[in-house]
Backbone as CSV, one residue per row, in Angstrom:
resi,resn,N_x,N_y,N_z,CA_x,CA_y,CA_z,C_x,C_y,C_z
1,MET,-48.497,8.646,-18.974,-47.608,9.517,-19.131,-47.704,10.516,-20.121
2,ASN,-47.648,11.884,-20.118,-47.897,12.921,-21.333,-46.523,12.798,-22.016
3,LYS,-46.669,13.481,-23.175,-45.748,13.674,-24.059,-44.516,14.709,-23.436
4,LYS,-44.963,15.635,-22.772,-43.871,16.671,-22.116,-43.023,15.847,-21.046
5,THR,-43.864,14.863,-20.140,-43.055,14.267,-19.223,-42.055,13.410,-19.735
6,LEU,-42.535,12.688,-20.907,-41.751,11.673,-21.684,-40.635,12.409,-22.341
7,CYS,-40.569,13.557,-22.877,-39.433,14.352,-23.438,-38.449,14.647,-22.492
8,VAL,-39.044,15.106,-21.280,-37.963,15.501,-20.133,-37.378,14.306,-19.573
9,LEU,-37.914,13.218,-19.481,-37.458,11.903,-18.954,-36.318,11.637,-20.044
10,LEU,-36.589,11.622,-21.459,-35.686,11.135,-22.478,-34.545,12.043,-22.398
11,VAL,-34.761,13.469,-22.361,-33.600,14.350,-22.178,-32.579,14.024,-21.137
12,PHE,-33.280,13.739,-20.069,-32.566,13.336,-18.729,-31.787,12.048,-18.871
13,ILE,-32.193,11.053,-19.586,-31.532,9.683,-19.721,-30.401,9.953,-20.674
14,ILE,-30.692,10.815,-21.819,-29.573,10.868,-22.666,-28.335,11.894,-22.248
15,SER,-28.892,12.882,-21.459,-27.827,13.648,-20.812,-27.039,12.665,-19.650
16,THR,-27.694,12.034,-18.965,-26.970,11.162,-17.953,-26.153,10.159,-18.567
17,ALA,-26.616,9.561,-19.699,-25.817,8.645,-20.431,-24.624,9.167,-20.974
18,GLY,-24.656,10.540,-21.486,-23.669,11.424,-22.112,-22.446,11.686,-21.189
19,LEU,-23.013,12.037,-20.088,-22.004,12.380,-18.940,-21.322,11.205,-18.387
20,TYR,-21.941,9.836,-18.376,-21.504,8.919,-17.914,-20.303,8.051,-18.790
21,ALA,-20.703,8.376,-20.221,-19.809,7.910,-21.389,-18.545,8.946,-21.390
22,GLN,-18.701,10.076,-20.913,-17.408,11.244,-20.993,-16.683,10.818,-19.683
23,GLN,-17.138,10.376,-18.606,-16.459,10.097,-17.343,-15.589,8.697,-17.622
24,ALA,-16.538,7.758,-18.386,-15.907,6.306,-18.486,-14.823,6.481,-19.487
25,GLY,-14.615,7.408,-20.438,-13.557,7.439,-21.249,-12.565,8.446,-20.903
26,GLN,-12.770,8.964,-19.682,-11.830,10.064,-19.324,-10.376,9.374,-19.100
27,ARG,-9.383,10.419,-19.446,-7.930,9.951,-19.114,-7.314,10.988,-18.352
28,ILE,-6.272,10.435,-17.414,-5.668,11.173,-16.338,-4.223,11.022,-16.544
29,ALA,-3.501,12.094,-16.432,-1.982,12.167,-16.301,-1.427,12.808,-15.230
30,GLY,-0.512,12.379,-14.753,0.015,13.205,-13.586,1.480,12.789,-13.161
31,ALA,1.895,13.535,-12.125,3.442,13.156,-11.590,3.359,13.498,-9.963
32,ARG,4.315,12.575,-9.378,4.385,12.931,-7.892,5.866,12.728,-7.415
33,ILE,6.082,13.286,-6.450,7.353,13.163,-5.695,6.980,13.045,-4.142
34,GLY,7.988,12.048,-3.625,7.903,11.804,-2.291,8.975,10.904,-1.593
35,ALA,8.575,10.282,-0.546,9.522,9.350,0.068,9.052,8.144,0.609
36,ALA,9.797,7.047,0.684,9.424,5.731,1.160,10.087,5.402,2.623
37,PHE,9.385,4.694,3.393,10.014,4.429,4.683,9.678,2.922,5.088
38,GLY,10.735,2.402,5.900,10.683,1.138,6.286,11.003,-0.110,5.685
39,PHE,11.998,0.005,4.717,12.630,-1.181,3.897,13.242,-2.067,4.881
40,ASN,13.118,-3.410,4.681,13.883,-4.380,5.723,14.880,-5.289,4.960
41,SER,15.498,-5.898,5.752,16.409,-6.860,5.302,15.972,-8.231,5.093
42,SER,16.704,-9.120,4.214,16.278,-10.444,4.165,17.770,-11.201,4.195
43,MET,18.772,-10.510,4.657,20.014,-11.079,4.818,19.917,-12.246,5.948
44,ASP,20.468,-13.365,5.542,20.720,-14.487,6.668,22.251,-14.439,7.089
45,ILE,22.261,-14.033,8.323,23.624,-13.863,8.984,23.902,-15.114,9.886
46,GLY,22.845,-16.036,10.087,23.143,-17.120,11.045,24.333,-17.889,10.752
47,ASN,24.617,-18.275,9.271,25.653,-19.018,8.946,26.983,-18.391,9.185
48,VAL,27.101,-17.057,9.239,28.306,-16.382,9.336,28.937,-16.341,10.695
49,PHE,28.062,-16.525,11.845,28.623,-16.344,13.155,28.145,-17.841,13.803
50,ASP,27.935,-18.712,13.120,27.924,-20.149,13.590,26.828,-20.210,14.826
51,ASP,27.275,-20.698,15.944,26.378,-20.858,17.229,26.470,-19.666,18.084
52,ARG,27.392,-18.739,17.802,27.690,-17.673,18.657,26.071,-16.938,18.783
53,GLU,26.039,-16.197,19.856,24.673,-15.478,20.205,24.892,-14.244,19.178
54,HIS,23.924,-13.949,18.481,23.949,-12.920,17.730,22.527,-12.366,17.322
55,SER,22.645,-11.034,17.194,21.332,-10.370,16.573,21.530,-9.294,15.563
56,ALA,20.542,-9.189,14.754,20.661,-8.183,13.722,19.482,-7.181,13.868
57,SER,19.434,-5.947,13.512,18.437,-5.071,13.403,18.509,-4.244,12.224
58,ASP,17.568,-3.693,11.627,17.489,-2.979,10.294,16.891,-1.611,10.766
59,GLU,17.679,-0.706,10.456,17.439,0.580,10.839,16.880,1.210,9.446
60,MET,15.665,1.962,9.781,15.115,2.723,8.669,15.683,3.491,7.756
61,ARG,15.651,3.686,6.709,16.164,4.624,5.824,15.150,5.369,5.087
62,ILE,15.245,6.614,4.748,14.242,7.217,3.820,14.885,7.477,2.428
63,ASN,14.048,6.942,1.585,14.607,6.998,-0.022,13.567,7.876,-0.625
64,PHE,13.860,8.466,-1.586,13.069,9.322,-2.437,12.539,8.495,-3.612
65,ALA,11.264,9.172,-4.094,10.703,8.642,-5.272,10.095,9.631,-6.281
66,LEU,10.296,9.249,-7.425,9.643,10.192,-8.496,8.604,9.325,-9.307
67,ALA,7.602,9.915,-9.517,6.462,9.051,-10.260,5.980,9.800,-11.289
68,ALA,5.558,9.024,-12.508,4.798,9.619,-13.528,3.652,8.600,-13.780
69,TYR,2.454,8.734,-14.170,1.330,7.855,-14.174,0.352,8.349,-15.132
70,GLY,-0.400,7.419,-15.592,-1.579,7.754,-16.484,-2.688,6.802,-16.202
71,ALA,-3.872,7.278,-16.371,-5.046,6.249,-16.044,-6.159,6.492,-16.995
72,HIS,-6.777,5.496,-17.279,-8.102,5.478,-18.181,-9.099,4.981,-17.315
73,ALA,-10.356,5.771,-17.531,-11.415,5.466,-16.765,-12.296,4.332,-17.593
74,LEU,-12.690,3.208,-16.727,-13.415,2.199,-17.213,-14.885,2.514,-17.081
75,THR,-15.041,3.045,-15.894,-16.525,3.687,-15.606,-16.406,4.909,-14.849
76,ASP,-17.440,5.452,-14.243,-17.424,6.891,-13.614,-16.524,6.885,-12.420
77,ARG,-16.295,5.344,-11.711,-15.567,5.374,-10.503,-14.322,4.362,-10.511
78,LEU,-14.166,3.528,-11.628,-13.133,2.624,-11.623,-12.261,2.902,-12.952
79,SER,-10.935,2.968,-12.433,-9.860,3.230,-13.500,-8.764,2.367,-13.533
80,ILE,-7.951,2.087,-14.757,-6.756,1.317,-14.650,-5.646,2.441,-14.634
81,GLN,-4.643,2.462,-13.659,-3.758,3.389,-13.532,-2.270,2.581,-13.670
82,THR,-1.473,3.092,-14.647,-0.184,2.550,-14.943,0.916,3.681,-14.542
83,GLU,1.937,3.206,-13.904,3.064,4.163,-13.306,4.608,3.728,-13.655
84,LEU,5.406,4.725,-13.745,6.681,4.508,-13.668,6.998,5.162,-12.522
85,ASN,7.864,4.380,-11.464,8.262,5.085,-10.418,9.755,4.794,-10.195
86,LEU,10.475,5.867,-9.921,11.883,5.773,-9.864,12.133,5.975,-8.301
87,MET,12.518,4.686,-7.807,12.965,4.511,-6.506,14.301,4.680,-6.042
88,ILE,14.859,5.880,-5.597,16.149,6.211,-5.531,16.820,5.829,-4.293
89,ASN,17.975,5.289,-4.305,18.643,4.908,-2.953,17.710,4.347,-1.857
90,GLN,16.866,3.418,-2.337,16.144,2.720,-1.286,17.159,1.767,-0.576
91,GLY,16.757,1.480,0.727,17.665,0.503,1.627,17.534,0.512,3.036
92,TYR,18.506,0.173,3.718,18.219,0.108,5.190,19.698,0.182,5.767
93,GLY,19.897,0.189,7.152,20.823,0.145,7.835,20.957,-1.119,8.660
94,LEU,21.952,-2.014,8.501,22.208,-3.290,8.974,23.098,-3.056,10.199
95,ARG,22.716,-3.469,11.398,23.397,-3.364,12.717,23.556,-4.866,13.353
96,VAL,24.711,-5.465,13.345,24.848,-6.851,13.691,25.591,-6.887,15.176
97,SER,24.927,-7.358,16.086,25.665,-7.528,17.465,25.995,-9.108,17.832
98,VAL,27.064,-9.358,18.318,27.551,-10.605,18.611,28.005,-10.587,20.136
99,ASP,27.371,-11.669,20.846,27.373,-11.673,22.493,27.245,-10.224,22.971
100,GLY,26.281,-9.483,22.578,26.042,-8.091,23.049,26.642,-7.077,22.780
101,ASP,27.939,-7.328,21.813,28.596,-6.143,21.460,28.527,-6.009,19.674
102,LEU,28.316,-4.477,19.540,28.093,-4.207,18.161,29.353,-4.591,17.307
103,LEU,29.267,-5.462,16.374,30.267,-5.986,15.468,30.307,-5.306,14.253
104,HIS,29.105,-5.159,13.453,29.205,-4.715,12.217,27.870,-3.708,12.050
105,SER,28.403,-2.785,11.235,27.290,-1.514,10.981,27.425,-1.409,9.552
106,GLU,26.391,-1.378,8.812,26.615,-1.093,7.377,25.268,-0.568,6.763
107,ASP,25.370,0.294,5.737,24.173,0.976,4.977,24.014,0.224,3.537
108,ILE,23.105,-0.148,3.258,22.748,-1.005,2.077,21.649,-0.210,1.166
109,THR,21.933,0.260,-0.040,21.069,0.861,-0.869,21.113,0.473,-2.355
110,TYR,20.049,0.726,-3.225,20.029,0.448,-4.449,18.722,1.085,-5.029
111,THR,19.025,1.393,-6.442,17.754,2.223,-6.946,17.014,1.334,-8.053
112,SER,15.873,1.444,-8.103,15.079,0.593,-8.937,13.966,1.423,-9.774
113,LEU,13.447,0.798,-10.878,12.377,1.395,-11.528,11.160,0.381,-11.468
114,ASP,10.037,0.905,-10.685,9.002,0.070,-10.344,7.724,0.360,-11.434
115,ILE,7.146,-0.472,-11.801,6.134,-0.377,-12.967,4.705,-0.942,-12.228
116,PRO,3.891,-0.361,-11.504,2.702,-0.865,-10.924,1.667,-0.743,-12.085
117,ILE,0.617,-1.676,-12.031,-0.448,-1.722,-12.879,-1.562,-1.877,-11.729
118,LEU,-2.542,-0.683,-11.785,-3.278,-0.781,-10.543,-4.658,-0.637,-10.912
119,LEU,-5.711,-0.944,-10.155,-7.029,-0.737,-10.319,-7.432,0.615,-9.267
120,ARG,-7.921,1.811,-9.889,-8.144,2.745,-8.886,-9.769,3.051,-8.950
121,TYR,-10.170,2.947,-7.650,-11.510,3.323,-7.376,-11.865,4.420,-6.572
122,ASN,-12.705,5.475,-7.207,-13.068,6.610,-6.618,-14.444,6.611,-5.719
123,PHE,-14.069,6.925,-4.578,-15.465,7.287,-3.662,-16.068,8.485,-4.057
124,LEU,-15.099,9.369,-4.308,-15.395,10.904,-4.792,-14.895,11.064,-5.953
125,ASN,-15.602,11.791,-6.841,-14.781,12.179,-8.189,-14.932,13.388,-8.703
126,SER,-15.713,14.294,-7.837,-15.835,15.698,-8.540,-16.440,16.598,-7.538
127,PRO,-15.769,17.665,-7.314,-14.403,18.181,-7.992,-13.280,17.635,-7.218
128,SER,-13.383,17.195,-5.777,-12.361,16.526,-5.210,-12.382,14.990,-5.457
129,VAL,-11.212,14.432,-4.993,-11.275,12.907,-5.389,-10.799,12.255,-3.968
130,LEU,-11.302,11.035,-3.887,-10.841,10.172,-2.660,-11.019,8.756,-3.186
131,GLY,-9.887,7.883,-2.939,-10.270,6.522,-3.271,-9.354,5.486,-2.871
132,ILE,-9.274,4.320,-3.329,-8.354,3.361,-3.003,-7.740,2.813,-4.431
133,LEU,-6.520,2.334,-4.244,-5.915,1.618,-5.478,-5.188,0.406,-4.916
134,ALA,-4.906,-0.602,-5.968,-4.248,-1.723,-5.667,-3.867,-2.596,-6.744
135,GLY,-3.003,-3.375,-6.869,-2.441,-4.158,-8.025,-1.108,-4.640,-7.936
136,PRO,-0.706,-5.439,-8.862,0.713,-5.892,-8.942,1.697,-4.899,-9.305
137,HIS,3.174,-5.121,-9.115,4.169,-4.345,-9.715,5.249,-5.235,-10.038
138,VAL,6.051,-4.585,-10.935,7.262,-5.283,-11.307,8.290,-4.115,-11.107
139,SER,9.412,-4.371,-10.277,10.592,-3.803,-10.032,11.794,-4.111,-10.697
140,ILE,12.547,-3.250,-11.368,13.593,-3.509,-12.057,14.792,-2.715,-11.407
141,PRO,15.787,-3.432,-10.835,16.962,-2.720,-10.221,17.767,-2.039,-11.368
142,ILE,18.342,-0.714,-11.077,18.999,-0.090,-12.045,20.459,0.050,-11.452
143,GLY,21.490,-0.068,-12.096,22.866,-0.018,-11.600,23.429,-1.099,-10.665
144,ARG,24.075,-0.663,-9.631,24.537,-1.650,-8.630,24.174,-1.160,-7.456
145,ALA,24.331,-2.236,-6.534,23.916,-1.973,-5.168,25.272,-1.333,-4.347
146,ARG,24.860,-0.396,-3.493,25.949,0.138,-2.851,25.969,-0.284,-1.286
147,PHE,27.185,-0.817,-0.819,27.429,-1.144,0.591,28.229,-0.198,1.204
148,THR,27.870,0.503,2.239,28.732,1.558,2.822,28.869,1.029,4.344
149,GLU,30.208,1.085,4.642,30.749,0.781,6.078,31.868,1.662,6.492
150,GLY,31.568,2.329,7.784,32.731,3.173,8.069,33.188,4.179,7.026
151,GLY,32.303,4.853,6.259,32.704,5.824,5.312,33.291,5.266,4.100
152,THR,33.432,3.883,4.068,33.913,3.262,2.815,32.734,2.487,2.046
153,SER,32.808,2.695,0.584,31.630,2.396,-0.148,32.142,1.106,-0.994
154,GLU,31.375,0.130,-1.277,31.643,-0.832,-2.334,30.338,-1.074,-3.057
155,GLU,30.572,-0.994,-4.372,29.388,-1.504,-5.262,29.426,-2.790,-5.867
156,ILE,28.379,-3.400,-5.566,28.273,-4.835,-6.133,27.050,-5.089,-7.071
157,ASP,27.519,-5.763,-8.096,26.304,-6.247,-9.027,25.179,-6.805,-8.559
158,ILE,24.129,-6.464,-8.943,22.847,-6.974,-8.605,22.498,-8.221,-9.561
159,TYR,22.206,-9.341,-8.803,21.913,-10.548,-9.613,20.510,-10.625,-10.158
160,THR,19.570,-10.200,-9.263,18.093,-10.154,-9.676,17.942,-9.299,-10.786
161,VAL,17.132,-9.816,-11.838,16.698,-9.020,-12.909,15.568,-8.215,-12.727
162,THR,14.546,-8.873,-11.934,13.231,-8.027,-11.529,12.718,-8.865,-10.249
163,THR,12.022,-7.990,-9.531,11.244,-8.520,-8.263,9.751,-8.203,-8.592
164,PHE,8.961,-9.093,-7.979,7.465,-8.778,-8.325,6.862,-8.716,-6.884
165,GLY,5.662,-7.966,-6.951,5.017,-7.607,-5.718,3.685,-7.041,-5.818
166,LEU,3.119,-6.619,-4.689,1.818,-5.803,-4.646,2.072,-4.453,-4.118
167,SER,1.231,-3.510,-4.630,1.172,-2.140,-4.151,-0.247,-1.940,-3.768
168,ALA,-0.541,-1.197,-2.797,-2.038,-1.006,-2.394,-2.043,0.218,-1.377
169,GLY,-3.128,1.110,-1.583,-3.057,2.362,-0.659,-4.423,3.067,-1.000
170,ILE,-4.297,4.265,-0.569,-5.238,5.302,-0.681,-4.733,6.726,-1.312
171,PHE,-5.438,7.462,-1.987,-5.297,8.524,-2.574,-6.254,9.589,-2.381
172,GLY,-5.978,10.950,-2.484,-6.944,12.079,-2.320,-6.520,13.131,-3.124
173,GLY,-7.268,14.149,-3.398,-7.022,15.179,-4.294,-7.968,16.317,-4.146
174,ILE,-7.479,17.610,-4.398,-8.404,18.636,-4.304,-8.015,19.742,-5.492
175,GLN,-9.203,20.174,-6.067,-9.135,20.943,-7.242,-8.267,22.095,-7.036
176,ALA,-7.384,22.360,-7.788,-6.462,23.570,-7.953,-6.197,23.843,-9.392
177,GLY,-6.682,25.036,-9.851,-6.655,25.286,-11.349,-7.161,24.319,-12.246
178,PRO,-6.535,23.940,-13.163,-7.112,23.009,-14.251,-7.181,21.679,-13.791
179,GLY,-6.253,21.123,-12.837,-6.160,19.905,-12.316,-6.301,19.890,-10.775
180,ARG,-5.610,18.698,-10.277,-5.705,18.620,-8.756,-4.519,18.327,-8.295
181,ILE,-4.298,18.861,-6.964,-3.128,18.484,-6.060,-3.562,17.069,-5.385
182,MET,-2.553,16.287,-5.577,-2.977,14.886,-5.090,-1.808,14.278,-3.989
183,GLY,-2.403,13.651,-3.174,-1.557,12.867,-2.024,-1.902,11.405,-2.217
184,ASP,-0.931,10.544,-2.129,-0.803,9.071,-2.172,-0.094,8.421,-1.128
185,LEU,-0.686,7.601,-0.440,-0.070,6.692,0.606,-0.326,5.245,0.193
186,ARG,0.729,4.444,0.193,0.687,2.973,-0.107,1.630,2.063,0.537
187,PHE,1.438,0.765,0.561,2.163,-0.042,0.904,2.741,-0.904,-0.235
188,ILE,4.090,-1.159,-0.055,4.829,-1.896,-1.093,5.306,-3.199,-0.588
189,PHE,4.859,-4.314,-1.219,5.258,-5.569,-0.585,5.748,-6.429,-1.761
190,ASP,7.158,-6.852,-1.667,7.684,-7.799,-2.783,7.761,-9.157,-2.349
191,PHE,7.409,-10.098,-3.368,7.357,-11.323,-3.219,8.661,-12.075,-3.119
192,ASN,9.707,-11.555,-3.798,10.913,-12.179,-4.076,12.153,-11.207,-3.511
193,PRO,13.204,-11.439,-3.170,14.242,-10.478,-2.493,15.030,-10.228,-3.678
194,VAL,15.878,-9.030,-3.555,17.024,-8.684,-4.356,18.202,-9.470,-3.905
195,GLU,19.032,-9.890,-4.929,20.154,-10.784,-4.696,21.360,-10.233,-5.518
196,LYS,22.519,-10.404,-4.651,23.755,-10.085,-5.245,24.543,-11.384,-5.469
197,ARG,25.750,-11.289,-6.400,26.367,-12.581,-6.546,27.804,-12.268,-6.704
198,PRO,28.328,-12.085,-5.447,29.708,-11.662,-5.356,30.603,-12.752,-5.712
199,ARG,30.232,-14.130,-5.645,31.080,-15.210,-5.934,30.266,-16.086,-7.017
200,GLU,30.219,-17.516,-6.660,29.467,-18.420,-7.469,27.893,-18.552,-6.995
201,GLU,27.639,-18.295,-5.723,26.509,-18.223,-5.311,25.730,-16.940,-5.147
202,SER,24.331,-16.922,-5.659,23.592,-15.700,-5.129,23.533,-15.526,-3.612
203,PHE,23.274,-14.314,-3.275,23.004,-13.791,-1.816,21.875,-12.850,-1.782
204,ALA,20.783,-13.295,-1.044,19.845,-12.265,-0.936,20.191,-11.107,0.085
205,PHE,19.845,-9.885,-0.262,20.248,-8.901,0.719,19.140,-7.945,1.044
206,MET,18.083,-7.982,0.433,16.919,-7.159,0.531,15.514,-7.634,0.026
207,GLN,14.585,-7.426,0.861,13.234,-7.913,0.472,12.361,-6.741,0.945
208,ARG,11.593,-5.914,-0.064,10.925,-4.546,0.365,9.812,-4.918,1.054
209,ARG,9.513,-4.078,2.230,8.290,-3.895,3.023,8.393,-2.375,3.163
210,ALA,7.519,-1.501,2.596,7.730,-0.102,2.788,6.351,0.551,2.699
211,LEU,6.369,1.771,3.263,5.204,2.756,3.041,5.816,3.727,2.322
212,LEU,5.097,4.275,1.084,5.471,5.200,0.280,4.492,6.325,0.316
213,PHE,4.788,7.627,0.497,4.120,8.770,0.548,4.642,9.670,-0.603
214,THR,3.619,10.193,-1.458,3.979,11.022,-2.281,2.871,12.224,-2.562
215,LEU,3.360,13.319,-3.114,2.488,14.477,-3.452,2.635,14.739,-4.890
216,GLY,1.544,15.220,-5.448,1.929,15.636,-6.933,0.837,16.457,-7.538
217,TYR,0.597,16.323,-8.841,-0.498,17.112,-9.625,-1.052,16.168,-10.651
218,GLU,-2.336,16.129,-10.887,-2.808,15.565,-11.968,-3.869,16.223,-12.903
219,MET,-3.937,15.835,-14.034,-4.948,16.574,-14.921,-5.820,15.582,-15.587
220,SER,-7.022,15.838,-15.927,-7.989,14.963,-16.662,-8.242,15.688,-17.970
221,PHE,-8.393,14.741,-18.945,-8.660,15.156,-20.248,-9.495,14.081,-21.163
């Protein structure tokens, strides 16, 4: 190998290493807005109606989500992403029938601040991005739960301090100006339910299973 080839190879290695280091230390900041679909109930109504034939169905509600996030690249494809997601008025409609007749109809909602810590893997990373993300989340209920029946609302204290779960999904983005327009679709799964405590005993009223879709904008620096 002659000196010219060796110099070219050395320059190429240094340039590649410099590019990799820049990507590995890259930071991302962004914000998204969107909606979640498909929360379900964990209410146990069997004890309420004893041995009478009953059925309960959960009607999907659409709730709004606001998210701010930041990511730090560990390699050119793998990043750690931390988020603050405000989930506004998430909930469901509970419809209870006894002996074939609709007996009870109620909407149940509450707001929470979700904090996911996710691994973000890019299949594509320049100039467009496409990848997957997954990791645990902590959800902190904010305020009180609202139970609405027949136009009348009642607010009840939430006994649960935090819920824990997993978030996983896909994301993609296209270059627009100095940053990227981003789309994010993920599944939210909580391990423990949210509970209220109207009397001495706590009572589970929701355990989240939902699809969350958001759109936003992010920048790298």
